[in-house]
N, C-alpha and C positions, 0 to 999 in steps of 0.2 A: 567312664573311660575317657582319657584324653588322647588326642591324636599324637602319635610319635613317629619318628623317622622310620622305624621298622614297619609301621603301617603303610607309609608311602612306598617303601620298598616292596611290600606285598602287592599293592595296587600295580606298581610298575611290572612286577614279575607276571602277574595275571594278564596284563595287557600285552606284554612281549610274547608270552607263550600262547595266548589266544585260547586258553583253557584253564579252568581251575585244577583239573586233574594233572595236566603237564606242569603247571606252576607249583603244585604241591610236591611233585617229584623233584623239581629243580630246587625247591627250598628245603627239602628234606623233612616235610611234615606230611601227615595224612590228609587225604582229600576232605573227609568230614571236618577235621579241625580247621583247615583253611577256609572251607565254606562258612563255618561258624564265625571265624574271624572276619571274613569279608562282610558278613551280615552286621556284625558289631561296628565295623568301620563305616558302613553305609548309614547306620543309625546315627553315628556321631556327626557325619557330614550332612545328614538330612535329606538324602536322596540316593537313588540307585546309580551306581557308577557303571554297572554293566547290565546288559540284557543277556539271557542265557537260553540256549536251545541245544539240540542234540549235536550240533556241529561245534559248539564251544561258546565263547563269550564275545561280545562286541560292546564297545563303549557307547553309552548314551550321550546325548548332547551335554548333559551335566557332567558326565564322566570325562568327555574330552576336555572340558574346562578344568576339572580336578587334576587329570593326568598331566596336562601341560604345565601346571604350576608345581605339581609334585616333581616332575622331571627337572624343573629349574632349581628347586630346593636341593634335590639329590645331587645334581651336577655341581652346585655350589659346595656341598659337603665333600664331594669327591675332590674338588679343586683344593679345598683346605687340607685334606688328608694327603694329597699328592704334591702339595706345594714344595718347591725347591727354592734355591737361592733366588733372590730378586733379579729379574732380567729387565733392563731398561727397554722402553718402547723402541722397536727397530731391531732388537736382538731376539725377541720372541714375537711371533705373529700367530694368534689363534684365529683360525678361519672357520666359518660355518657356511653351509650351503644346503640347498634343496637338491633333489634328484635331478642332476643336470650335468651334461658333459663339459660345460663351460668351466665349472668350478675346478675340474681336474687340470685343465690347461692353465687356469689362473694360478693354481698352486705351483705348477711347473714354471710359469713365468716369474713368479715371485721368488722361487728358489734360485733361478738364474740371476735375478736382479739383486737379491739379498743373500749371497752365499754364506754369510756368517750367521744368518738368522736361523732360529729353531722354529720351523713352520709346522703347525698341527692343523688337522682338518676334522671337523665333525659335521655329519649330514643328518638332517631330520626331515621326516615327511610333514610334521606339524610345523609349518614355516613360522607361525606366530611365535613359537618357542625360540627360534633364532633371534627374532627381534628383541624378545625379552632378555635373552642372554647378552646381547650387545648393550642394551640399556643398563643391565645389572653388572656389567663389567666382566662377564664370564667368557665373552668372545671379544676380540678386537675388531674383527671385520666379518661381515656376512653377505653373501649373495642370495637375495630373496626374490620372490615373485609376487606380483599383485595384478589386479585385473580391473577393467573399466567399472567404475562405480564403487570400487573397493580399494582405491589407491591408498598406499601407506602415507599417513600424514606426517609432516615434519614434527620432530620431537626435540626438546632442548638437549637431550642426552644422545642424540644421533646426528652424525653427518649423513647426507643422503645424496645420491646421484644416480640418474637413470643410465644404465649401461646399454640397453637395447629394448626396442618394442617389436614384438613378433606376432604374427597370426598364430592361432592354434589350429592344428591339423587333426585328422582322424586316422587311426590305424585299424585296418580290416584284414581278415584272412586273405592270403594271396589268391585263394581259389574263389573268392567272393565275386558275384556278378558285377559289383561296382569297382573291383580292383583295377580294371584296365582303363578306367576313365582318367582324364587329366585332372578333374575336380568333381566334387559331388555337392549336392544340396544337403544342408543339415537335415531337412525333412525327409530325404531319401533313407535316412537311418531310423525313422520313427518306429518301425516294427521290429527292429533288431534287439537281441539281448545285449545289454551294456555291462561293462565292468567299470565301476566308478570308484574313485579313492574315497577314504574318509575325509571330512573337512580338514583343510590345512590352516584354518584360522585367518586366511588372507583373502577369502572370496572365492575359493574353489571347493566344491563344484557349484557354488551358488551362481556364478557367472554363466556356467553351462546351462543350468536349469532355467535361468531367465531367458537365454537365447532359444532353448528348445520350446519354451512356452510361446515365444514370439513366432516360432515356426509351426506352432499348432499341435505340439505333442509333449508328453512327459516321457523321458527315456525309461525303458523297462529295465531297471537296474537289477539284474539277476545276481551280480557279484559285486561285493565291496571289499577292496583290499588295497594295501599300499605297496606291496612288494612288486618291484618292476619285473623281476624274472617270472613270477607266477602270472602276472598280467600278460606278458608277452606269450607265455605258453598257452594261456586260454585263447588269446586271439589267434595264434598260429594253428591251434587245433580246431579252429572253426566254431568255438563256443561263444564268442562275444566280439563286439567292436568297442572301441574306446577312443576318446580324444587323446592327443599326444602333443608334445612340443614339435614345432616345425623342425627342430634339430634331431628329432628321433630317427634312429637308424632303421631303415627297412631291412628285410631279410628274405630268405627263400620262402618263408611261410607267412610273412607279414608285409602288407603294402601300406604305404603312408601317402595320404591324399590331402590336398588342400580343399578347403570348403569354399564354394562359390559365394562371392559377396563378402567373404571374411567376417562372419558374424561373431567370431571369438578372437579375443586379443589377450596378450599378457605382456607385462613389463618385467625385465630383469633389472633389479635395483641393488646397487651396492650401498651398504650402510657401514658406518664405523663409529667407534666411540671417540669423544672429543680429543682425547690425548693422542689420537692418530691423525689429527687434522693436518699436520705438516706432511704426512705421507699420502694424503688423500689424492692429490693430482696423479702421482705415479701409480697408485692403486687403481684409480679409475681408468687410466690409460692401459694398464695391464689387463683389466677386466674386459675392456672393449677390444683389445687385441686378441684376447682369448676367444671372445665371441666371434670375431671375424674369422679366426682360424677354424673354429668348429663349423661355422656356417659354410665355409668354402668346401668342406668335405661332406656336407649333408645334401644328398641328391635331391630330395623333395624341396627343400628350402632354396637351394641354388637355382633350381628350375623356376620356382615361384618368383624369385628375385629378377629373373630375366623378363618376366611379364608384368611386374608391378614395381612402382617406385618404393624403395625401402622407407618405412615409416621413420619419422624423426625420433631420435633417442631423447 
């Protein structure tokens, strides 16, 4: 058997649905047939793409590698099939971003600055995929994140500029004993159940795990998921704690707290393909303005900034 596009679509469907049973229903095939096909695909690839239990499936480390590249290939095919008339740079801007309120404001800023442009937005949890898509010409611009010790390296196919450097905060249930503090020690959360995201390919959650090791513990990761809404529900219901962006919005059920000593950091980095070099200064200015606007309305981060010098971008 040779690997075909339909096999990549099968892997993507299983990953998106989180279950072979649900993927089979979405694809219109039987569950036993899809299970057998998955087994053959994994044999061709030479390793297990998913682990399985009663709750569904989760990608293995090898599976994350395969799925990231499968998504790039499928996105490229989708682009070919959906291609319209050629649009010169400046008339069409394809933007990518990670889960981040700044990217929404960035899109709005660009829409105001380029009223004639057709602006599209694609978000991904696996941030490394966004980098690959800019390198491969599938995106024009992307706002990505990286972390100390895992910084994105310059690449001949990328323009790169740091938009902002931020501390990473934690989100805890509003009724948690720590929720009333101005800041907490990372070690204060050693015994808590954590919700962690899958790896993003850019150094998270590796940066967190390294910081926790320095603080003398390994987080008890009871939950692993990428969906922001489900993560907020778990925290608000008192089932878990999590790290979060400094820009993360607190709520009635969720408190956002800085970490004493700022053991965790992230960078927001704007990247673009070389053909957009002429637009780079305005893109960077727009991204920084978007970050400043979101920072100003983020209570936890605004308070933190009154007590600390902002780190250099």
